[in-house]
C-alpha positions in Angstrom: 11.9 -26.7 -28.9 10.0 -27.8 -25.7 12.7 -26.1 -23.5 12.4 -22.8 -25.4 8.6 -22.9 -25.1 8.8 -23.6 -21.4 11.2 -20.7 -20.9 9.0 -18.3 -22.8 5.9 -19.5 -20.9 7.7 -19.2 -17.5 8.8 -15.6 -18.4 5.3 -14.6 -19.3 3.9 -16.0 -16.1 6.4 -14.2 -14.0 5.8 -10.9 -15.7 2.0 -11.2 -15.2 2.6 -12.1 -11.5 4.8 -9.0 -11.1 2.2 -6.7 -12.6 -0.5 -8.1 -10.4 1.7 -7.7 -7.3 2.5 -4.1 -8.1 -1.2 -3.2 -8.3 -2.2 -5.0 -5.1 -3.8 -3.2 -2.2 -1.8 -2.3 0.9 -3.0 -2.6 4.5 -1.5 0.1 6.7 -1.5 0.6 10.5 -0.9 4.2 11.5 -1.1 6.8 14.2 -2.5 10.3 13.5 -3.6 13.3 15.5 -5.9 16.3 15.3 -5.4 19.6 17.1 -7.9 21.8 19.1 -8.6 19.7 21.1 -5.7 17.3 20.8 -7.0 13.9 19.8 -4.8 10.9 19.0 -5.9 8.1 16.7 -4.7 4.6 15.9 -6.3 2.9 12.9 -5.8 0.7 9.9 -6.6 1.5 6.3 -6.6 -0.4 3.0 -5.0 1.7 0.3 -5.0 0.9 -3.4 -1.6 0.6 -5.1 1.7 -0.6 -3.8 2.9 -0.1 -0.3 5.7 2.1 -1.5 3.1 4.9 -2.1 1.3 4.3 1.2 2.7 7.4 3.0 1.6 9.9 0.3 -1.8 8.3 -0.1 -2.4 8.2 3.7 -1.4 11.8 4.2 -3.9 12.9 1.5 -6.7 10.8 3.0 -6.0 12.0 6.5 -5.7 15.7 5.5 -9.2 15.5 4.0 -10.4 14.5 7.4 -8.4 17.2 9.2 -5.8 14.8 10.6 -2.0 14.8 10.6 -0.1 11.5 10.1 2.3 10.9 12.9 3.7 7.4 12.1 3.1 4.4 9.9 3.5 1.4 12.2 3.3 -1.3 9.4 2.5 -1.6 5.7 1.7 -5.0 4.2 0.4 -6.1 0.8 -3.0 -7.5 1.1 
């Protein structure tokens, strides 16, 4: 009985940890540019959501500022 309770409790803890990790913020280092005049940028941003969606989120954010994403240098969960 104790063993079954421990297994259920462990499974619940792991599923909660997985959900929290999937919703964690992501710190991204990137290079971007703007045209006329050509200006190059290197910056970091903290994005909400998992790092697997960082490229799409970053492109939208930069497009709103008139910038084009060149390269993501690193993406790490925060």
